[in-house]
Structure formats: C-alpha cells, structure tokens
PANULO-970185 format. One record per residue (C-alpha): x negated, y, z negated; residue in three letters. Coordinates in Angstrom, 3 decimals. Layout:
N
(node (X; Y; Z); 'ALA')
...
# end
This chain:
208
(node (-3.954; 12.516; 63.684); 'UNK')
(node (-6.514; 14.626; 62.121); 'UNK')
(node (-9.226; 14.114; 64.376); 'UNK')
(node (-11.296; 17.451; 64.526); 'UNK')
(node (-13.310; 16.361; 67.598); 'UNK')
(node (-14.924; 13.440; 69.737); 'UNK')
(node (-17.563; 14.977; 71.711); 'UNK')
(node (-20.325; 13.688; 73.851); 'UNK')
(node (-23.866; 14.628; 72.563); 'UNK')
(node (-25.378; 12.982; 75.644); 'UNK')
(node (-24.512; 10.471; 78.371); 'UNK')
(node (-24.987; 7.707; 75.876); 'UNK')
(node (-24.090; 9.133; 72.427); 'UNK')
(node (-20.663; 10.472; 70.910); 'UNK')
(node (-20.111; 12.400; 67.612); 'UNK')
(node (-16.836; 12.325; 65.767); 'UNK')
(node (-15.463; 14.489; 62.982); 'UNK')
(node (-12.426; 13.624; 60.957); 'UNK')
(node (-10.237; 15.610; 58.397); 'UNK')
(node (-9.398; 13.132; 55.667); 'UNK')
(node (-5.758; 14.498; 55.078); 'UNK')
(node (-4.186; 10.849; 54.789); 'UNK')
(node (-4.232; 8.828; 51.725); 'UNK')
(node (-6.193; 5.973; 51.823); 'UNK')
(node (-2.700; 3.525; 52.102); 'UNK')
(node (-1.998; 5.695; 55.140); 'UNK')
(node (-5.300; 4.989; 56.610); 'UNK')
(node (-5.215; 1.349; 56.106); 'UNK')
(node (-1.852; 1.213; 58.016); 'UNK')
(node (-3.650; 2.867; 60.983); 'UNK')
(node (-6.979; 1.327; 61.142); 'UNK')
(node (-6.995; -2.440; 62.637); 'UNK')
(node (-9.379; -4.601; 60.252); 'UNK')
(node (-9.918; -8.403; 59.991); 'UNK')
(node (-9.028; -9.895; 56.645); 'UNK')
(node (-12.553; -9.960; 55.647); 'UNK')
(node (-12.838; -6.329; 55.897); 'UNK')
(node (-9.722; -5.754; 53.878); 'UNK')
(node (-11.098; -7.954; 51.140); 'UNK')
(node (-14.231; -5.594; 51.174); 'UNK')
(node (-11.617; -2.752; 50.641); 'UNK')
(node (-10.597; -4.115; 47.645); 'UNK')
(node (-13.845; -3.957; 46.074); 'UNK')
(node (-13.868; 0.115; 46.264); 'UNK')
(node (-13.360; 1.138; 42.781); 'UNK')
(node (-11.608; 4.479; 43.657); 'UNK')
(node (-8.988; 5.820; 45.937); 'UNK')
(node (-11.568; 8.313; 47.220); 'UNK')
(node (-14.187; 5.852; 47.799); 'UNK')
(node (-11.201; 3.653; 49.851); 'UNK')
(node (-10.063; 6.955; 51.744); 'UNK')
(node (-13.891; 7.673; 52.975); 'UNK')
(node (-14.459; 4.017; 53.708); 'UNK')
(node (-11.588; 3.701; 55.823); 'UNK')
(node (-11.617; 7.144; 57.389); 'UNK')
(node (-15.134; 6.056; 58.782); 'UNK')
(node (-13.609; 3.086; 60.378); 'UNK')
(node (-10.856; 4.951; 61.652); 'UNK')
(node (-12.799; 7.530; 63.595); 'UNK')
(node (-14.918; 4.591; 64.968); 'UNK')
(node (-11.896; 2.820; 66.190); 'UNK')
(node (-10.739; 6.029; 67.867); 'UNK')
(node (-14.280; 6.731; 69.303); 'UNK')
(node (-14.797; 3.343; 71.021); 'UNK')
(node (-12.978; 0.209; 72.140); 'UNK')
(node (-14.863; -1.864; 69.482); 'UNK')
(node (-13.498; -3.667; 66.442); 'UNK')
(node (-14.531; -1.199; 63.452); 'UNK')
(node (-16.396; -3.917; 61.505); 'UNK')
(node (-19.476; -2.278; 59.807); 'UNK')
(node (-22.198; -4.396; 58.567); 'UNK')
(node (-25.218; -3.201; 56.448); 'UNK')
(node (-28.920; -4.419; 56.669); 'UNK')
(node (-31.547; -4.688; 54.041); 'UNK')
(node (-32.224; -0.993; 54.082); 'UNK')
(node (-28.611; -0.192; 53.920); 'UNK')
(node (-28.174; 0.928; 57.327); 'UNK')
(node (-24.779; 0.345; 58.859); 'UNK')
(node (-24.551; -1.367; 62.232); 'UNK')
(node (-21.333; -2.532; 64.094); 'UNK')
(node (-20.661; -6.195; 64.289); 'UNK')
(node (-21.557; -8.072; 67.566); 'UNK')
(node (-22.724; -4.789; 69.169); 'UNK')
(node (-25.921; -3.225; 70.401); 'UNK')
(node (-24.689; 0.114; 69.835); 'UNK')
(node (-26.330; 2.345; 67.081); 'UNK')
(node (-24.103; 3.972; 64.155); 'UNK')
(node (-24.531; 6.424; 61.419); 'UNK')
(node (-21.890; 7.831; 59.117); 'UNK')
(node (-21.446; 10.361; 56.822); 'UNK')
(node (-18.637; 12.039; 54.539); 'UNK')
(node (-18.372; 14.894; 51.978); 'UNK')
(node (-15.388; 16.913; 50.620); 'UNK')
(node (-12.294; 16.548; 53.027); 'UNK')
(node (-14.295; 15.450; 56.057); 'UNK')
(node (-15.914; 12.444; 57.649); 'UNK')
(node (-18.532; 12.297; 60.674); 'UNK')
(node (-19.391; 9.055; 62.810); 'UNK')
(node (-22.246; 9.037; 65.209); 'UNK')
(node (-22.636; 6.560; 67.828); 'UNK')
(node (-25.429; 5.814; 70.390); 'UNK')
(node (-25.531; 2.893; 73.296); 'UNK')
(node (-28.774; 1.875; 72.093); 'UNK')
(node (-31.183; 4.072; 70.077); 'UNK')
(node (-31.191; 4.836; 66.418); 'UNK')
(node (-29.314; 7.907; 65.172); 'UNK')
(node (-28.579; 9.933; 62.010); 'UNK')
(node (-25.700; 12.167; 60.946); 'UNK')
(node (-25.363; 14.009; 57.589); 'UNK')
(node (-22.493; 15.965; 56.303); 'UNK')
(node (-22.464; 18.251; 53.668); 'UNK')
(node (-20.065; 20.646; 51.679); 'UNK')
(node (-22.190; 23.531; 50.269); 'UNK')
(node (-22.511; 23.755; 46.526); 'UNK')
(node (-24.002; 27.003; 44.927); 'UNK')
(node (-26.153; 24.584; 42.580); 'UNK')
(node (-28.658; 23.077; 45.176); 'UNK')
(node (-31.403; 25.379; 44.534); 'UNK')
(node (-31.516; 23.726; 40.835); 'UNK')
(node (-32.780; 20.430; 42.511); 'UNK')
(node (-34.916; 22.008; 45.371); 'UNK')
(node (-37.831; 20.517; 43.711); 'UNK')
(node (-36.539; 16.913; 44.363); 'UNK')
(node (-36.478; 17.493; 48.423); 'UNK')
(node (-38.900; 20.368; 49.153); 'UNK')
(node (-42.633; 19.653; 49.169); 'UNK')
(node (-45.168; 22.225; 48.537); 'UNK')
(node (-45.569; 23.671; 52.407); 'UNK')
(node (-41.754; 23.712; 52.651); 'UNK')
(node (-41.718; 25.785; 49.189); 'UNK')
(node (-43.755; 28.467; 50.828); 'UNK')
(node (-41.583; 29.413; 53.496); 'UNK')
(node (-38.257; 28.455; 52.010); 'UNK')
(node (-36.194; 31.106; 50.196); 'UNK')
(node (-34.695; 29.591; 47.306); 'UNK')
(node (-31.909; 32.315; 47.156); 'UNK')
(node (-30.716; 31.375; 50.737); 'UNK')
(node (-27.996; 28.530; 49.812); 'UNK')
(node (-27.278; 27.768; 53.487); 'UNK')
(node (-30.967; 27.080; 54.290); 'UNK')
(node (-31.325; 24.920; 51.434); 'UNK')
(node (-28.533; 22.734; 52.345); 'UNK')
(node (-29.644; 22.763; 56.013); 'UNK')
(node (-33.147; 21.240; 54.962); 'UNK')
(node (-31.155; 18.827; 52.924); 'UNK')
(node (-28.775; 17.725; 55.581); 'UNK')
(node (-31.517; 17.588; 58.203); 'UNK')
(node (-33.877; 15.287; 55.973); 'UNK')
(node (-30.896; 13.041; 55.230); 'UNK')
(node (-29.947; 12.810; 58.722); 'UNK')
(node (-33.563; 11.714; 59.570); 'UNK')
(node (-33.550; 9.226; 56.714); 'UNK')
(node (-30.475; 7.539; 58.135); 'UNK')
(node (-31.978; 7.494; 61.595); 'UNK')
(node (-35.387; 6.022; 60.412); 'UNK')
(node (-33.510; 3.124; 58.439); 'UNK')
(node (-36.288; 2.830; 55.765); 'UNK')
(node (-35.200; 2.748; 52.391); 'UNK')
(node (-38.714; 3.355; 51.210); 'UNK')
(node (-39.037; 6.832; 52.838); 'UNK')
(node (-39.039; 9.660; 50.430); 'UNK')
(node (-37.264; 12.972; 51.301); 'UNK')
(node (-40.048; 15.188; 49.777); 'UNK')
(node (-42.998; 13.274; 50.727); 'UNK')
(node (-42.317; 11.476; 54.039); 'UNK')
(node (-39.697; 13.714; 55.904); 'UNK')
(node (-40.893; 17.377; 56.437); 'UNK')
(node (-38.890; 20.059; 58.031); 'UNK')
(node (-40.950; 22.764; 59.868); 'UNK')
(node (-40.061; 26.313; 59.462); 'UNK')
(node (-36.602; 27.708; 61.113); 'UNK')
(node (-34.068; 30.596; 60.494); 'UNK')
(node (-30.873; 29.456; 59.365); 'UNK')
(node (-28.012; 30.176; 61.582); 'UNK')
(node (-24.305; 29.036; 62.362); 'UNK')
(node (-25.844; 26.444; 64.957); 'UNK')
(node (-29.346; 25.566; 65.985); 'UNK')
(node (-32.071; 22.751; 66.077); 'UNK')
(node (-34.624; 21.867; 63.392); 'UNK')
(node (-37.747; 19.798; 64.190); 'UNK')
(node (-38.456; 17.343; 61.300); 'UNK')
(node (-41.407; 15.005; 61.200); 'UNK')
(node (-41.470; 11.683; 59.565); 'UNK')
(node (-45.068; 11.045; 58.215); 'UNK')
(node (-45.832; 7.792; 56.360); 'UNK')
(node (-48.896; 5.705; 56.304); 'UNK')
(node (-49.388; 4.966; 60.049); 'UNK')
(node (-46.081; 6.548; 61.113); 'UNK')
(node (-46.114; 10.143; 62.462); 'UNK')
(node (-42.924; 10.862; 64.326); 'UNK')
(node (-41.114; 14.276; 65.416); 'UNK')
(node (-37.347; 13.933; 65.263); 'UNK')
(node (-34.983; 17.101; 66.499); 'UNK')
(node (-32.063; 17.358; 64.472); 'UNK')
(node (-29.142; 19.881; 65.646); 'UNK')
(node (-26.676; 21.365; 63.037); 'UNK')
(node (-23.393; 23.192; 62.896); 'UNK')
(node (-21.641; 25.035; 60.328); 'UNK')
(node (-17.973; 25.175; 59.731); 'UNK')
(node (-15.871; 26.361; 56.950); 'UNK')
(node (-18.073; 25.750; 53.882); 'UNK')
(node (-19.660; 22.694; 55.442); 'UNK')
(node (-22.930; 21.669; 57.303); 'UNK')
(node (-23.259; 18.907; 59.848); 'UNK')
(node (-26.851; 17.766; 61.198); 'UNK')
(node (-27.373; 15.067; 63.758); 'UNK')
(node (-30.429; 13.557; 65.520); 'UNK')
(node (-30.827; 14.312; 69.025); 'UNK')
# end
C-alpha cells in the first residue's frame, strides 16, 4: 500500500501523504464508500480525476476510523460527513495529501514544481512581495504559491484573492521551514504560520 507517511503534526492533527501508483479501479476496491459516493465517482470525467478523488478518500480512511465521505460547503471547503474534525486535501503529479485536525481549520497544498511558474508570478505576488522575491528562484516562487494556497484552504473564504488578501513575509527557501503568512481583508487581519517540506520535485505546505 503506497502510504508515504502518516504523521502527527500536533496532539490533535495528522498529515498523510500517498503515492498514487494504483489505478482508480484498484483504489475503488480498496476504499469503503456508500452507494451515494460511488454515484458521485461516476461524475468524474477522466481516469486521472477519479484516481485523485479516490486516493484522498483512501488516505483519509487509513488516517482515521471515520467513513471517508466528504461534503463541501458553499465555499467548496471540504468537511468530513457527521464529524467535527476539520479537513484539507491536495494532489499534484503522482501524490495526494490529506490533513485532519480534531476541531480547528487546516490547510494543505501540494505542488509539483514546474519551470514556467515565473510567467504567472504577477497573478499571486503583490508589489511588496515583488520587492524581495527573486523571480529566478523557482523553488521560492513555488513555496510562496504553496503557502498562499494552504492559507486559502485554511480560511475557507472563496472571495479571498491570493495576491491582494494573502501576503507572505520575507523568508529564504530551504528543504524545509516555516513561513509567516498574513490574511488581510476588510476587518480581517490574521497571521498564519505555514510549514513546508521539499521532496523529489514536489513541495508540501501545511498550516500549523
């Protein structure tokens, strides 16, 4: 079974990473889902999307004793049905990640790095970030993107703009570390810490 790891981030939170080496048909046989979820699976248009959808549920099943039925609110934030546990999920390339907390919001983002991210830097970097960011540092740009996406998922507000409302403080890119990110929108001014790890050509970031 391709679990890379399931580890405790704190006494009440757990992070899992799964290598998606199975076909979606194999994953379907491995995960326990009610008929309503199997109907939802049929709506996924591609084999790739079915694989990602099932891998996240399979990993959640391995991480907890909960039935891996995932609901979405009006902001498309995922929730575990009939549970107070908080959930975030991400997938990219060959991997999927699931992050669960006993009661507080969490956010996780997984990215396979690509050389073209600098061409879209203006989409997610504001003027202040442009001043300290090296646009030739591909890892740094992906870390900023990852951290902002993790915080976006943590916040659960679909109206947040990565460039205007989610702001990263200066940091140096390393194999792992912590980034301080601010949410600034109207009357909201909140600081969120994001930890990250690099492996292969991937970055994984999660709120702490």
